[in-house]
PDB file of N, CA, C and O in Angstrom:
ATOM      1  N   MET A   1      20.828 -38.846 -28.863  1.00  0.00           N
ATOM      2  CA  MET A   1      22.397 -39.346 -29.067  1.00  0.00           C
ATOM      3  C   MET A   1      22.401 -40.725 -28.225  1.00  0.00           C
ATOM      4  O   MET A   1      21.598 -40.718 -27.292  1.00  0.00           O
ATOM      5  N   THR A   2      23.357 -42.219 -28.424  1.00  0.00           N
ATOM      6  CA  THR A   2      23.235 -43.388 -28.311  1.00  0.00           C
ATOM      7  C   THR A   2      22.863 -43.339 -26.569  1.00  0.00           C
ATOM      8  O   THR A   2      21.882 -43.723 -25.933  1.00  0.00           O
ATOM      9  N   ILE A   3      24.227 -42.634 -26.146  1.00  0.00           N
ATOM     10  CA  ILE A   3      23.883 -43.799 -24.835  1.00  0.00           C
ATOM     11  C   ILE A   3      22.965 -43.449 -23.625  1.00  0.00           C
ATOM     12  O   ILE A   3      23.118 -43.805 -22.457  1.00  0.00           O
ATOM     13  N   LEU A   4      21.682 -42.442 -24.315  1.00  0.00           N
ATOM     14  CA  LEU A   4      20.373 -42.176 -23.625  1.00  0.00           C
ATOM     15  C   LEU A   4      19.338 -42.731 -24.415  1.00  0.00           C
ATOM     16  O   LEU A   4      18.177 -42.859 -24.026  1.00  0.00           O
ATOM     17  N   GLN A   5      19.907 -43.165 -25.885  1.00  0.00           N
ATOM     18  CA  GLN A   5      18.692 -43.581 -26.660  1.00  0.00           C
ATOM     19  C   GLN A   5      17.620 -43.104 -26.757  1.00  0.00           C
ATOM     20  O   GLN A   5      16.429 -43.401 -26.661  1.00  0.00           O
ATOM     21  N   ASN A   6      18.472 -42.027 -27.038  1.00  0.00           N
ATOM     22  CA  ASN A   6      17.442 -40.297 -26.802  1.00  0.00           C
ATOM     23  C   ASN A   6      16.076 -40.428 -25.791  1.00  0.00           C
ATOM     24  O   ASN A   6      15.011 -39.939 -26.169  1.00  0.00           O
ATOM     25  N   LYS A   7      16.152 -40.916 -24.870  1.00  0.00           N
ATOM     26  CA  LYS A   7      15.120 -41.006 -24.341  1.00  0.00           C
ATOM     27  C   LYS A   7      15.901 -39.839 -22.771  1.00  0.00           C
ATOM     28  O   LYS A   7      16.822 -40.217 -22.048  1.00  0.00           O
ATOM     29  N   ARG A   8      15.324 -38.755 -22.679  1.00  0.00           N
ATOM     30  CA  ARG A   8      15.686 -37.395 -21.124  1.00  0.00           C
ATOM     31  C   ARG A   8      14.907 -36.887 -20.772  1.00  0.00           C
ATOM     32  O   ARG A   8      14.131 -36.308 -21.533  1.00  0.00           O
ATOM     33  N   GLY A   9      14.760 -36.879 -19.349  1.00  0.00           N
ATOM     34  CA  GLY A   9      14.110 -35.473 -19.308  1.00  0.00           C
ATOM     35  C   GLY A   9      14.314 -34.155 -19.628  1.00  0.00           C
ATOM     36  O   GLY A   9      15.240 -33.790 -20.352  1.00  0.00           O
ATOM     37  N   GLU A  10      13.509 -33.420 -19.135  1.00  0.00           N
ATOM     38  CA  GLU A  10      13.680 -32.148 -19.327  1.00  0.00           C
ATOM     39  C   GLU A  10      14.852 -32.104 -18.957  1.00  0.00           C
ATOM     40  O   GLU A  10      15.785 -31.936 -19.743  1.00  0.00           O
ATOM     41  N   TYR A  11      14.996 -32.259 -17.600  1.00  0.00           N
ATOM     42  CA  TYR A  11      16.267 -31.731 -17.199  1.00  0.00           C
ATOM     43  C   TYR A  11      17.359 -31.970 -17.988  1.00  0.00           C
ATOM     44  O   TYR A  11      18.278 -31.217 -18.311  1.00  0.00           O
ATOM     45  N   GLY A  12      17.150 -33.063 -18.246  1.00  0.00           N
ATOM     46  CA  GLY A  12      18.649 -33.196 -19.296  1.00  0.00           C
ATOM     47  C   GLY A  12      19.467 -32.858 -20.419  1.00  0.00           C
ATOM     48  O   GLY A  12      20.548 -33.231 -20.876  1.00  0.00           O
ATOM     49  N   LYS A  13      18.624 -32.063 -20.695  1.00  0.00           N
ATOM     50  CA  LYS A  13      18.847 -31.295 -21.267  1.00  0.00           C
ATOM     51  C   LYS A  13      20.210 -29.934 -21.435  1.00  0.00           C
ATOM     52  O   LYS A  13      20.844 -29.251 -22.240  1.00  0.00           O
ATOM     53  N   GLN A  14      20.062 -30.152 -20.418  1.00  0.00           N
ATOM     54  CA  GLN A  14      20.819 -29.021 -19.688  1.00  0.00           C
ATOM     55  C   GLN A  14      22.047 -29.126 -18.880  1.00  0.00           C
ATOM     56  O   GLN A  14      22.789 -28.337 -18.295  1.00  0.00           O
ATOM     57  N   ILE A  15      21.966 -30.742 -19.118  1.00  0.00           N
ATOM     58  CA  ILE A  15      23.236 -31.527 -17.754  1.00  0.00           C
ATOM     59  C   ILE A  15      24.150 -31.264 -18.883  1.00  0.00           C
ATOM     60  O   ILE A  15      24.234 -30.049 -18.704  1.00  0.00           O
ATOM     61  N   VAL A  16      24.920 -31.492 -19.940  1.00  0.00           N
ATOM     62  CA  VAL A  16      25.537 -31.130 -20.445  1.00  0.00           C
ATOM     63  C   VAL A  16      26.690 -29.317 -20.453  1.00  0.00           C
ATOM     64  O   VAL A  16      27.796 -28.880 -20.137  1.00  0.00           O
ATOM     65  N   LEU A  17      25.777 -29.034 -20.873  1.00  0.00           N
ATOM     66  CA  LEU A  17      25.819 -27.663 -20.544  1.00  0.00           C
ATOM     67  C   LEU A  17      26.319 -27.246 -18.967  1.00  0.00           C
ATOM     68  O   LEU A  17      27.232 -26.443 -18.778  1.00  0.00           O
ATOM     69  N   SER A  18      25.663 -27.840 -17.996  1.00  0.00           N
ATOM     70  CA  SER A  18      25.988 -26.780 -16.570  1.00  0.00           C
ATOM     71  C   SER A  18      26.852 -27.763 -15.664  1.00  0.00           C
ATOM     72  O   SER A  18      26.942 -27.708 -14.438  1.00  0.00           O
ATOM     73  N   LEU A  19      27.628 -28.908 -16.739  1.00  0.00           N
ATOM     74  CA  LEU A  19      28.782 -29.029 -16.781  1.00  0.00           C
ATOM     75  C   LEU A  19      29.839 -29.193 -17.053  1.00  0.00           C
ATOM     76  O   LEU A  19      30.881 -29.635 -16.569  1.00  0.00           O
ATOM     77  N   SER A  20      29.398 -28.696 -18.088  1.00  0.00           N
ATOM     78  CA  SER A  20      30.746 -27.133 -19.185  1.00  0.00           C
ATOM     79  C   SER A  20      30.634 -26.099 -18.488  1.00  0.00           C
ATOM     80  O   SER A  20      31.338 -25.381 -19.198  1.00  0.00           O
ATOM     81  N   ARG A  21      30.286 -25.377 -17.588  1.00  0.00           N
ATOM     82  CA  ARG A  21      29.525 -24.381 -16.850  1.00  0.00           C
ATOM     83  C   ARG A  21      30.818 -24.671 -15.794  1.00  0.00           C
ATOM     84  O   ARG A  21      31.852 -24.007 -15.857  1.00  0.00           O
ATOM     85  N   ASN A  22      30.624 -25.677 -14.888  1.00  0.00           N
ATOM     86  CA  ASN A  22      31.268 -25.900 -13.211  1.00  0.00           C
ATOM     87  C   ASN A  22      32.500 -26.661 -13.846  1.00  0.00           C
ATOM     88  O   ASN A  22      33.278 -27.026 -12.965  1.00  0.00           O
ATOM     89  N   LEU A  23      32.819 -26.934 -14.864  1.00  0.00           N
ATOM     90  CA  LEU A  23      34.239 -27.560 -15.229  1.00  0.00           C
ATOM     91  C   LEU A  23      35.502 -26.321 -15.336  1.00  0.00           C
ATOM     92  O   LEU A  23      36.625 -26.153 -14.862  1.00  0.00           O
ATOM     93  N   THR A  24      34.292 -25.383 -16.528  1.00  0.00           N
ATOM     94  CA  THR A  24      35.520 -24.466 -16.880  1.00  0.00           C
ATOM     95  C   THR A  24      35.844 -22.866 -15.686  1.00  0.00           C
ATOM     96  O   THR A  24      36.547 -21.857 -15.734  1.00  0.00           O
ATOM     97  N   GLU A  25      34.941 -23.414 -14.826  1.00  0.00           N
ATOM     98  CA  GLU A  25      35.105 -22.212 -13.891  1.00  0.00           C
ATOM     99  C   GLU A  25      35.849 -22.888 -12.793  1.00  0.00           C
ATOM    100  O   GLU A  25      36.777 -22.244 -12.303  1.00  0.00           O
ATOM    101  N   ASN A  26      35.608 -24.046 -12.334  1.00  0.00           N
ATOM    102  CA  ASN A  26      36.817 -24.577 -11.689  1.00  0.00           C
ATOM    103  C   ASN A  26      38.160 -24.737 -12.251  1.00  0.00           C
ATOM    104  O   ASN A  26      39.096 -24.270 -11.602  1.00  0.00           O
ATOM    105  N   TYR A  27      38.477 -25.546 -13.774  1.00  0.00           N
ATOM    106  CA  TYR A  27      39.464 -25.705 -14.200  1.00  0.00           C
ATOM    107  C   TYR A  27      39.693 -25.286 -15.227  1.00  0.00           C
ATOM    108  O   TYR A  27      40.170 -26.153 -15.960  1.00  0.00           O
ATOM    109  N   GLY A  28      39.556 -24.039 -15.825  1.00  0.00           N
ATOM    110  CA  GLY A  28      39.279 -23.306 -16.404  1.00  0.00           C
ATOM    111  C   GLY A  28      39.398 -23.745 -18.837  1.00  0.00           C
ATOM    112  O   GLY A  28      38.638 -24.708 -18.942  1.00  0.00           O
ATOM    113  N   ARG A  29      39.616 -23.616 -19.425  1.00  0.00           N
ATOM    114  CA  ARG A  29      39.227 -23.269 -20.651  1.00  0.00           C
ATOM    115  C   ARG A  29      39.137 -25.163 -21.246  1.00  0.00           C
ATOM    116  O   ARG A  29      39.441 -26.289 -20.851  1.00  0.00           O
ATOM    117  N   GLY A  30      38.718 -24.697 -22.027  1.00  0.00           N
ATOM    118  CA  GLY A  30      38.817 -26.527 -22.854  1.00  0.00           C
ATOM    119  C   GLY A  30      37.399 -27.480 -22.910  1.00  0.00           C
ATOM    120  O   GLY A  30      36.916 -28.322 -23.667  1.00  0.00           O
ATOM    121  N   TRP A  31      37.077 -26.877 -21.755  1.00  0.00           N
ATOM    122  CA  TRP A  31      35.764 -27.964 -21.170  1.00  0.00           C
ATOM    123  C   TRP A  31      33.993 -27.012 -21.867  1.00  0.00           C
ATOM    124  O   TRP A  31      33.058 -26.493 -21.257  1.00  0.00           O
ATOM    125  N   SER A  32      34.228 -27.159 -23.056  1.00  0.00           N
ATOM    126  CA  SER A  32      32.930 -26.401 -23.216  1.00  0.00           C
ATOM    127  C   SER A  32      32.302 -27.667 -23.866  1.00  0.00           C
ATOM    128  O   SER A  32      32.889 -28.714 -24.137  1.00  0.00           O
ATOM    129  N   GLU A  33      30.403 -27.226 -24.151  1.00  0.00           N
ATOM    130  CA  GLU A  33      29.640 -28.180 -24.100  1.00  0.00           C
ATOM    131  C   GLU A  33      30.070 -29.196 -25.565  1.00  0.00           C
ATOM    132  O   GLU A  33      30.034 -30.426 -25.612  1.00  0.00           O
ATOM    133  N   LYS A  34      30.440 -28.316 -26.599  1.00  0.00           N
ATOM    134  CA  LYS A  34      31.129 -29.087 -27.695  1.00  0.00           C
ATOM    135  C   LYS A  34      31.697 -29.983 -27.945  1.00  0.00           C
ATOM    136  O   LYS A  34      31.541 -30.955 -28.684  1.00  0.00           O
ATOM    137  N   ASN A  35      32.810 -29.444 -26.914  1.00  0.00           N
ATOM    138  CA  ASN A  35      34.125 -30.783 -26.225  1.00  0.00           C
ATOM    139  C   ASN A  35      33.105 -31.960 -25.514  1.00  0.00           C
ATOM    140  O   ASN A  35      32.665 -32.959 -26.083  1.00  0.00           O
ATOM    141  N   LEU A  36      32.820 -31.467 -23.850  1.00  0.00           N
ATOM    142  CA  LEU A  36      31.981 -32.363 -23.674  1.00  0.00           C
ATOM    143  C   LEU A  36      30.985 -33.386 -24.498  1.00  0.00           C
ATOM    144  O   LEU A  36      31.065 -34.609 -24.379  1.00  0.00           O
ATOM    145  N   ARG A  37      29.949 -32.654 -25.429  1.00  0.00           N
ATOM    146  CA  ARG A  37      29.090 -33.869 -26.303  1.00  0.00           C
ATOM    147  C   ARG A  37      30.749 -34.787 -27.280  1.00  0.00           C
ATOM    148  O   ARG A  37      30.953 -35.991 -27.126  1.00  0.00           O
ATOM    149  N   HIS A  38      31.135 -34.415 -27.655  1.00  0.00           N
ATOM    150  CA  HIS A  38      32.302 -35.312 -28.362  1.00  0.00           C
ATOM    151  C   HIS A  38      33.060 -36.481 -27.933  1.00  0.00           C
ATOM    152  O   HIS A  38      33.364 -37.560 -28.443  1.00  0.00           O
ATOM    153  N   CYS A  39      33.312 -35.743 -26.535  1.00  0.00           N
ATOM    154  CA  CYS A  39      33.876 -36.715 -25.434  1.00  0.00           C
ATOM    155  C   CYS A  39      33.006 -37.982 -25.091  1.00  0.00           C
ATOM    156  O   CYS A  39      33.548 -39.086 -25.123  1.00  0.00           O
ATOM    157  N   LEU A  40      31.758 -37.867 -24.783  1.00  0.00           N
ATOM    158  CA  LEU A  40      30.305 -38.460 -24.838  1.00  0.00           C
ATOM    159  C   LEU A  40      30.105 -39.438 -26.090  1.00  0.00           C
ATOM    160  O   LEU A  40      29.482 -40.499 -26.091  1.00  0.00           O
ATOM    161  N   TYR A  41      30.780 -38.831 -27.156  1.00  0.00           N
ATOM    162  CA  TYR A  41      30.837 -39.469 -29.073  1.00  0.00           C
ATOM    163  C   TYR A  41      31.498 -40.612 -28.893  1.00  0.00           C
ATOM    164  O   TYR A  41      31.294 -41.652 -29.519  1.00  0.00           O
ATOM    165  N   ILE A  42      32.381 -40.424 -27.951  1.00  0.00           N
ATOM    166  CA  ILE A  42      33.994 -41.767 -28.181  1.00  0.00           C
ATOM    167  C   ILE A  42      33.670 -43.198 -27.706  1.00  0.00           C
ATOM    168  O   ILE A  42      33.539 -44.348 -28.124  1.00  0.00           O
ATOM    169  N   VAL A  43      33.594 -42.116 -26.084  1.00  0.00           N
ATOM    170  CA  VAL A  43      33.586 -43.282 -25.181  1.00  0.00           C
ATOM    171  C   VAL A  43      31.430 -43.623 -25.265  1.00  0.00           C
ATOM    172  O   VAL A  43      30.663 -44.023 -24.390  1.00  0.00           O
ATOM    173  N   ALA A  44      31.229 -43.294 -26.444  1.00  0.00           N
ATOM    174  CA  ALA A  44      29.850 -44.595 -26.836  1.00  0.00           C
ATOM    175  C   ALA A  44      30.438 -45.340 -28.011  1.00  0.00           C
ATOM    176  O   ALA A  44      29.656 -45.908 -28.773  1.00  0.00           O
ATOM    177  N   ALA A  45      31.505 -45.384 -28.192  1.00  0.00           N
ATOM    178  CA  ALA A  45      31.925 -45.555 -30.015  1.00  0.00           C
ATOM    179  C   ALA A  45      33.470 -46.883 -29.744  1.00  0.00           C
ATOM    180  O   ALA A  45      33.795 -47.830 -30.460  1.00  0.00           O
ATOM    181  N   PHE A  46      34.212 -46.277 -28.177  1.00  0.00           N
ATOM    182  CA  PHE A  46      34.592 -47.254 -27.951  1.00  0.00           C
ATOM    183  C   PHE A  46      34.278 -47.531 -26.446  1.00  0.00           C
ATOM    184  O   PHE A  46      34.412 -46.341 -26.161  1.00  0.00           O
ATOM    185  N   PRO A  47      34.194 -47.689 -26.113  1.00  0.00           N
ATOM    186  CA  PRO A  47      33.326 -48.503 -24.874  1.00  0.00           C
ATOM    187  C   PRO A  47      34.446 -48.708 -23.364  1.00  0.00           C
ATOM    188  O   PRO A  47      34.336 -48.689 -22.138  1.00  0.00           O
ATOM    189  N   ASP A  48      35.438 -48.887 -24.336  1.00  0.00           N
ATOM    190  CA  ASP A  48      36.584 -50.279 -23.373  1.00  0.00           C
ATOM    191  C   ASP A  48      37.740 -48.779 -22.932  1.00  0.00           C
ATOM    192  O   ASP A  48      38.505 -48.142 -23.655  1.00  0.00           O
ATOM    193  N   PHE A  49      37.491 -48.673 -21.806  1.00  0.00           N
ATOM    194  CA  PHE A  49      38.934 -47.916 -21.578  1.00  0.00           C
ATOM    195  C   PHE A  49      39.977 -48.082 -22.359  1.00  0.00           C
ATOM    196  O   PHE A  49      40.306 -47.310 -23.259  1.00  0.00           O
ATOM    197  N   GLU A  50      40.669 -49.336 -21.969  1.00  0.00           N
ATOM    198  CA  GLU A  50      41.972 -49.252 -22.488  1.00  0.00           C
ATOM    199  C   GLU A  50      42.213 -49.388 -24.185  1.00  0.00           C
ATOM    200  O   GLU A  50      43.367 -49.539 -24.586  1.00  0.00           O
ATOM    201  N   ILE A  51      41.360 -49.341 -24.919  1.00  0.00           N
ATOM    202  CA  ILE A  51      41.246 -48.584 -26.268  1.00  0.00           C
ATOM    203  C   ILE A  51      41.536 -47.740 -26.592  1.00  0.00           C
ATOM    204  O   ILE A  51      42.126 -47.605 -27.665  1.00  0.00           O
ATOM    205  N   VAL A  52      41.107 -46.333 -25.416  1.00  0.00           N
ATOM    206  CA  VAL A  52      40.662 -45.124 -25.728  1.00  0.00           C
ATOM    207  C   VAL A  52      42.452 -44.507 -25.004  1.00  0.00           C
ATOM    208  O   VAL A  52      43.190 -43.561 -25.279  1.00  0.00           O
ATOM    209  N   SER A  53      42.505 -45.495 -24.149  1.00  0.00           N
ATOM    210  CA  SER A  53      44.136 -45.056 -23.585  1.00  0.00           C
ATOM    211  C   SER A  53      44.981 -45.188 -24.212  1.00  0.00           C
ATOM    212  O   SER A  53      45.857 -44.324 -24.176  1.00  0.00           O
ATOM    213  N   THR A  54      45.160 -46.628 -25.316  1.00  0.00           N
ATOM    214  CA  THR A  54      46.168 -46.975 -26.414  1.00  0.00           C
ATOM    215  C   THR A  54      45.851 -45.995 -27.371  1.00  0.00           C
ATOM    216  O   THR A  54      46.885 -45.514 -27.835  1.00  0.00           O
ATOM    217  N   LEU A  55      44.561 -45.385 -27.973  1.00  0.00           N
ATOM    218  CA  LEU A  55      44.392 -44.760 -29.025  1.00  0.00           C
ATOM    219  C   LEU A  55      45.555 -43.395 -28.517  1.00  0.00           C
ATOM    220  O   LEU A  55      46.586 -43.041 -29.089  1.00  0.00           O
ATOM    221  N   SER A  56      44.938 -42.856 -27.276  1.00  0.00           N
ATOM    222  CA  SER A  56      45.177 -41.410 -27.027  1.00  0.00           C
ATOM    223  C   SER A  56      46.857 -41.508 -26.740  1.00  0.00           C
ATOM    224  O   SER A  56      47.470 -40.501 -27.096  1.00  0.00           O
ATOM    225  N   ARG A  57      47.670 -42.603 -26.139  1.00  0.00           N
ATOM    226  CA  ARG A  57      49.129 -42.211 -26.113  1.00  0.00           C
ATOM    227  C   ARG A  57      49.731 -42.471 -27.838  1.00  0.00           C
ATOM    228  O   ARG A  57      50.786 -42.059 -28.318  1.00  0.00           O
ATOM    229  N   GLN A  58      48.851 -43.137 -28.380  1.00  0.00           N
ATOM    230  CA  GLN A  58      49.842 -42.983 -30.436  1.00  0.00           C
ATOM    231  C   GLN A  58      49.644 -42.199 -30.844  1.00  0.00           C
ATOM    232  O   GLN A  58      50.118 -41.917 -31.944  1.00  0.00           O
ATOM    233  N   LEU A  59      48.643 -41.226 -30.029  1.00  0.00           N
ATOM    234  CA  LEU A  59      48.092 -39.666 -31.143  1.00  0.00           C
ATOM    235  C   LEU A  59      48.895 -39.031 -30.417  1.00  0.00           C
ATOM    236  O   LEU A  59      48.975 -38.014 -31.106  1.00  0.00           O
ATOM    237  N   SER A  60      49.812 -38.769 -29.216  1.00  0.00           N
ATOM    238  CA  SER A  60      49.976 -37.518 -28.352  1.00  0.00           C
ATOM    239  C   SER A  60      51.532 -38.040 -28.835  1.00  0.00           C
ATOM    240  O   SER A  60      52.531 -37.418 -28.474  1.00  0.00           O
TER     241      SER A  60
END
């Protein structure tokens, strides 16, 4: 993964999975590990929040 430059500790392998479980528990469906990984890829591709915000408005 570009964000982490393929460097992470052993604990890092479970961060997205753990976050997915916590978000799903607190906010319901839609926070799968796969969806969160897609979010990470989007942030890596479009690091400027204004671009993402503009795109999301145009797509919705």
